[in-house]
DRENDO-1510 file (C-alpha; in Angstrom, 1 decimal, always signed):
<recs>
REC; n; res; u; v; w
REC; 1; MET; +90.7; +79.5; +100.6 .
REC; 2; GLN; +93.8; +80.2; +98.5 .
REC; 3; CYS; +96.8; +83.1; +99.4 .
REC; 4; VAL; +98.7; +84.2; +96.4 .
REC; 5; ILE; +102.1; +85.4; +97.7 .
REC; 6; LEU; +104.4; +87.2; +95.3 .
REC; 7; VAL; +107.9; +86.1; +96.2 .
REC; 8; ALA; +109.6; +86.6; +92.5 .
REC; 9; GLY; +111.3; +89.7; +92.8 .
REC; 10; GLU; +115.0; +90.4; +93.0 .
REC; 11; GLY; +115.0; +92.7; +96.0 .
REC; 12; THR; +118.0; +94.9; +94.6 .
REC; 13; ARG; +117.2; +97.7; +97.2 .
REC; 14; MET; +118.2; +94.8; +100.1 .
REC; 15; TYR; +121.7; +94.4; +98.4 .
REC; 16; PRO; +124.3; +92.9; +99.6 .
REC; 17; LEU; +121.8; +90.6; +101.4 .
REC; 18; THR; +120.0; +89.5; +98.6 .
REC; 19; LEU; +123.1; +88.3; +96.7 .
REC; 20; ASN; +122.9; +84.8; +97.7 .
REC; 21; LYS; +119.4; +84.5; +98.7 .
REC; 22; PRO; +115.7; +85.8; +97.9 .
REC; 23; LYS; +114.2; +88.7; +100.1 .
REC; 24; PRO; +111.5; +86.4; +101.8 .
REC; 25; LEU; +114.2; +84.3; +103.0 .
REC; 26; ILE; +116.1; +87.0; +104.7 .
REC; 27; LYS; +115.5; +86.7; +108.4 .
REC; 28; VAL; +113.8; +89.2; +110.9 .
REC; 29; GLY; +114.5; +88.1; +114.1 .
REC; 30; SER; +114.2; +84.2; +114.2 .
REC; 31; LYS; +112.3; +84.0; +111.2 .
REC; 32; THR; +112.4; +84.7; +107.5 .
REC; 33; ILE; +110.0; +87.4; +106.1 .
REC; 34; LEU; +108.2; +84.5; +104.2 .
REC; 35; ASP; +107.6; +82.6; +107.6 .
REC; 36; HIS; +106.2; +86.2; +109.1 .
REC; 37; ILE; +103.8; +86.0; +106.4 .
REC; 38; ILE; +102.6; +82.7; +106.6 .
REC; 39; ASP; +102.1; +82.5; +110.3 .
REC; 40; ALA; +100.1; +85.7; +110.4 .
REC; 41; LEU; +97.5; +83.9; +107.8 .
REC; 42; PRO; +94.3; +83.2; +108.7 .
REC; 43; ALA; +93.3; +79.4; +109.7 .
REC; 44; LYS; +90.9; +79.2; +106.8 .
REC; 45; ILE; +93.9; +79.6; +104.4 .
REC; 46; ASP; +94.6; +76.1; +103.3 .
REC; 47; GLU; +96.4; +76.7; +100.1 .
REC; 48; LEU; +99.6; +78.7; +99.3 .
REC; 49; ILE; +100.4; +79.9; +95.9 .
REC; 50; LEU; +104.0; +81.2; +95.5 .
REC; 51; VAL; +104.8; +83.1; +92.5 .
REC; 52; VAL; +108.4; +82.6; +92.4 .
REC; 53; GLY; +111.5; +83.8; +89.9 .
REC; 54; TYR; +114.4; +84.8; +91.6 .
REC; 55; LYS; +116.1; +81.9; +93.3 .
REC; 56; GLY; +113.1; +80.8; +93.5 .
REC; 57; GLU; +114.5; +76.9; +94.1 .
REC; 58; GLN; +115.1; +78.4; +97.6 .
REC; 59; ILE; +111.9; +78.9; +98.4 .
REC; 60; ARG; +110.9; +75.8; +97.0 .
REC; 61; GLU; +113.4; +73.8; +99.1 .
REC; 62; HIS; +112.5; +76.2; +102.4 .
REC; 63; CYS; +108.5; +75.2; +101.9 .
REC; 64; GLY; +108.3; +71.9; +99.9 .
REC; 65; ASP; +105.2; +70.5; +98.7 .
REC; 66; GLU; +103.2; +71.2; +102.1 .
REC; 67; TYR; +104.2; +73.7; +104.7 .
REC; 68; LYS; +102.9; +74.6; +108.0 .
REC; 69; GLY; +99.9; +72.1; +107.4 .
REC; 70; ARG; +99.1; +74.1; +104.0 .
REC; 71; LYS; +99.4; +72.6; +100.5 .
REC; 72; VAL; +102.1; +74.7; +98.5 .
REC; 73; CYS; +101.6; +75.4; +94.7 .
REC; 74; TYR; +104.7; +77.2; +92.8 .
REC; 75; ILE; +104.0; +79.3; +89.8 .
REC; 76; VAL; +107.2; +80.9; +87.8 .
REC; 77; GLN; +107.4; +84.3; +87.0 .
REC; 78; GLU; +109.6; +84.2; +84.1 .
REC; 79; ASP; +110.6; +88.1; +84.2 .
REC; 80; PRO; +110.6; +89.2; +87.9 .
REC; 81; LYS; +111.1; +92.5; +86.5 .
REC; 82; ALA; +108.1; +92.7; +84.8 .
REC; 83; GLY; +106.1; +93.7; +87.9 .
REC; 84; THR; +103.4; +93.0; +90.5 .
REC; 85; GLY; +100.6; +92.8; +88.0 .
REC; 86; ASP; +102.2; +90.3; +85.7 .
REC; 87; ALA; +103.5; +88.1; +88.7 .
REC; 88; LEU; +99.6; +87.9; +89.8 .
REC; 89; PHE; +98.4; +87.1; +86.1 .
REC; 90; CYS; +101.1; +84.1; +86.1 .
REC; 91; ALA; +98.7; +82.6; +88.5 .
REC; 92; GLU; +95.3; +83.2; +86.7 .
REC; 93; SER; +95.3; +79.0; +85.9 .
REC; 94; VAL; +95.4; +78.0; +89.6 .
REC; 95; VAL; +93.3; +80.7; +91.6 .
REC; 96; THR; +89.8; +78.9; +91.8 .
REC; 97; GLY; +87.9; +81.6; +93.7 .
REC; 98; LYS; +88.1; +84.4; +96.4 .
REC; 99; PHE; +91.5; +84.6; +97.3 .
REC; 100; LEU; +94.1; +86.5; +99.7 .
REC; 101; MET; +97.0; +88.3; +97.8 .
REC; 102; MET; +100.0; +89.3; +99.8 .
REC; 103; TYR; +103.5; +91.0; +98.7 .
REC; 104; GLY; +106.5; +89.1; +100.0 .
REC; 105; ASP; +108.2; +91.6; +101.5 .
REC; 106; ASP; +105.7; +93.0; +103.9 .
REC; 107; ILE; +105.0; +91.8; +107.5 .
REC; 108; HIS; +101.3; +92.0; +108.6 .
REC; 109; GLY; +99.4; +91.7; +111.8 .
REC; 110; ALA; +97.1; +88.4; +112.1 .
REC; 111; LYS; +94.2; +90.1; +113.4 .
REC; 112; THR; +93.6; +92.5; +110.4 .
REC; 113; LEU; +94.3; +89.2; +108.0 .
REC; 114; GLU; +91.5; +87.5; +109.9 .
REC; 115; SER; +89.1; +90.4; +109.4 .
REC; 116; ALA; +89.9; +90.9; +105.7 .
REC; 117; ILE; +89.0; +87.6; +104.9 .
REC; 118; GLN; +85.4; +88.1; +105.9 .
REC; 119; HIS; +84.9; +90.6; +102.9 .
REC; 120; ASP; +84.1; +90.0; +99.6 .
REC; 121; HIS; +86.5; +92.4; +98.3 .
REC; 122; CYS; +88.9; +94.6; +100.1 .
REC; 123; ILE; +92.3; +96.3; +100.1 .
REC; 124; LEU; +94.6; +96.6; +103.2 .
REC; 125; ALA; +96.2; +100.1; +104.1 .
REC; 126; SER; +98.1; +102.0; +106.5 .
REC; 127; HIS; +98.9; +105.7; +106.9 .
REC; 128; SER; +102.4; +106.4; +105.9 .
REC; 129; ASN; +104.6; +109.7; +106.7 .
REC; 130; THR; +106.0; +109.4; +103.1 .
REC; 131; PRO; +103.1; +108.6; +101.2 .
REC; 132; GLU; +104.9; +109.5; +97.8 .
REC; 133; LYS; +107.0; +106.3; +98.2 .
REC; 134; PHE; +103.9; +104.1; +97.4 .
REC; 135; GLY; +100.6; +103.8; +96.0 .
REC; 136; VAL; +98.4; +106.1; +97.4 .
REC; 137; LEU; +94.4; +105.4; +97.8 .
REC; 138; GLU; +91.8; +107.6; +96.9 .
REC; 139; LEU; +88.6; +106.8; +98.3 .
REC; 140; ASN; +84.9; +107.4; +97.2 .
REC; 141; GLU; +82.5; +109.5; +99.4 .
REC; 142; ASN; +81.2; +105.7; +101.1 .
REC; 143; GLY; +84.7; +105.0; +102.1 .
REC; 144; THR; +85.5; +102.4; +99.1 .
REC; 145; LEU; +88.4; +102.1; +97.1 .
REC; 146; LYS; +88.2; +104.5; +94.1 .
REC; 147; SER; +91.7; +104.3; +92.8 .
REC; 148; ILE; +95.4; +104.0; +93.3 .
REC; 149; ILE; +97.8; +106.3; +92.4 .
REC; 150; GLU; +101.4; +104.8; +92.1 .
REC; 151; LYS; +103.9; +107.2; +94.0 .
REC; 152; PRO; +102.5; +110.5; +93.3 .
REC; 153; LYS; +104.5; +114.0; +93.7 .
REC; 154; ALA; +101.6; +115.4; +95.2 .
REC; 155; PRO; +99.6; +112.5; +97.3 .
REC; 156; PRO; +96.0; +113.3; +97.6 .
REC; 157; SER; +96.3; +111.6; +101.2 .
REC; 158; ASN; +98.6; +109.6; +103.5 .
REC; 159; LEU; +96.8; +106.5; +103.0 .
REC; 160; VAL; +99.0; +103.8; +101.0 .
REC; 161; ASN; +98.5; +100.3; +99.5 .
REC; 162; ILE; +100.6; +97.9; +101.8 .
REC; 163; GLY; +100.5; +94.6; +99.6 .
REC; 164; GLY; +97.3; +93.1; +100.7 .
REC; 165; ALA; +94.1; +92.4; +99.2 .
REC; 166; VAL; +91.1; +90.1; +99.0 .
REC; 167; LEU; +90.2; +89.7; +95.5 .
REC; 168; THR; +88.0; +87.0; +93.2 .
REC; 169; HIS; +89.0; +85.6; +90.1 .
REC; 170; ASP; +87.1; +88.4; +88.3 .
REC; 171; ILE; +90.5; +90.3; +88.7 .
REC; 172; PHE; +92.0; +88.5; +85.9 .
REC; 173; SER; +89.5; +90.3; +83.8 .
REC; 174; TYR; +91.5; +93.6; +84.3 .
REC; 175; LYS; +95.0; +93.0; +83.1 .
REC; 176; PRO; +97.2; +96.2; +83.6 .
REC; 177; PRO; +98.7; +98.4; +81.1 .
REC; 178; LEU; +102.8; +98.6; +80.8 .
REC; 179; SER; +103.7; +101.6; +83.0 .
REC; 180; LYS; +106.1; +104.3; +82.2 .
REC; 181; VAL; +108.8; +102.4; +84.1 .
REC; 182; GLY; +108.4; +99.0; +82.1 .
REC; 183; GLU; +106.6; +97.4; +84.5 .
REC; 184; TYR; +103.1; +95.9; +84.9 .
REC; 185; TYR; +101.4; +97.2; +88.2 .
REC; 186; ILE; +98.7; +95.0; +90.1 .
REC; 187; THR; +97.2; +98.4; +91.6 .
REC; 188; ASP; +96.4; +99.4; +87.9 .
REC; 189; SER; +94.2; +96.3; +87.8 .
REC; 190; ILE; +92.6; +96.7; +91.3 .
REC; 191; THR; +91.7; +100.3; +90.1 .
REC; 192; ASP; +89.7; +98.8; +87.2 .
REC; 193; TYR; +88.0; +96.0; +89.2 .
REC; 194; ALA; +87.1; +98.6; +92.1 .
REC; 195; GLN; +84.9; +100.3; +89.4 .
REC; 196; ILE; +82.7; +97.3; +89.1 .
REC; 197; PHE; +83.2; +95.6; +92.7 .
REC; 198; PRO; +82.9; +97.5; +96.2 .
REC; 199; VAL; +86.5; +97.4; +97.3 .
REC; 200; ASP; +86.6; +97.8; +101.3 .
REC; 201; VAL; +89.4; +99.8; +102.7 .
REC; 202; ILE; +90.8; +98.0; +105.9 .
REC; 203; GLU; +93.6; +99.8; +107.9 .
REC; 204; GLN; +96.1; +97.5; +109.0 .
REC; 205; ASP; +97.0; +98.1; +112.7 .
REC; 206; LEU; +100.7; +96.2; +112.2 .
REC; 207; TRP; +102.7; +97.0; +108.9 .
REC; 208; LEU; +105.9; +96.3; +108.5 .
REC; 209; PRO; +107.7; +97.0; +105.2 .
REC; 210; ILE; +111.2; +95.5; +104.5 .
REC; 211; GLY; +112.4; +97.6; +101.4 .
REC; 212; TYR; +116.1; +98.3; +102.7 .
REC; 213; PRO; +118.7; +96.5; +105.0 .
REC; 214; ASP; +118.0; +99.2; +107.7 .
REC; 215; ASP; +114.3; +97.7; +107.9 .
REC; 216; ILE; +115.3; +94.7; +109.3 .
REC; 217; GLU; +116.3; +95.9; +112.8 .
REC; 218; LYS; +113.3; +98.7; +112.7 .
REC; 219; ALA; +111.0; +95.9; +112.1 .
REC; 220; GLU; +112.8; +93.4; +115.0 .
REC; 221; THR; +112.5; +96.4; +117.3 .
REC; 222; VAL; +108.9; +96.6; +116.8 .
REC; 223; LEU; +108.2; +93.2; +117.2 .
REC; 224; GLU; +110.3; +92.7; +120.0 .
REC; 225; ASN; +108.5; +95.5; +121.9 .
REC; 226; ILE; +104.9; +93.4; +120.8 .
REC; 227; ASN; +106.1; +90.0; +122.3 .
REC; 228; LYS; +107.1; +91.5; +125.5 .
</recs>
């Protein structure tokens, strides 16, 4: 099974740490963010598709053609500012079936990822005290995904998208529209996809988003407590 990891962004919110290296190669504890992500992947994942952009050559040097026992394929997003939707669609030609998609700046718990890949279609979620900063999930009566609302001023819930989903190649039939801020959001594609395919919502028990420099120390504290 393939895992597409979106690692093309410039990580401007992480300045000055990302001035000389891409965000996924910043260390949290003794490991890079990217290594935290890869180490949490289920054993069934045997190929990594890394969508690179900003300082992508450093990620190529870090991972090579095979990394941690998995084949690595690189896809270049020519405009890393075009958004997550554009990034995923860059990988359309190399995705072969059901796959796991991950953002390149969120650390996830391995147990939930193992559970997620057992589903035909699913999205990972977590409860947030500041849902207005994220894509908020709206659910159908049966608990499946109805829609994802990006950074709403009045969030309908505090259940948010955390950058992980199990999808099939059918997702590429739902190209996202250009948003008001000039980006293509993969969440728009997943909303349309969910109208046809029942997308289960899986709550992640460990989610550490690394958006700003201060988040590194917070994540390190959580990981240290887990490993005690």
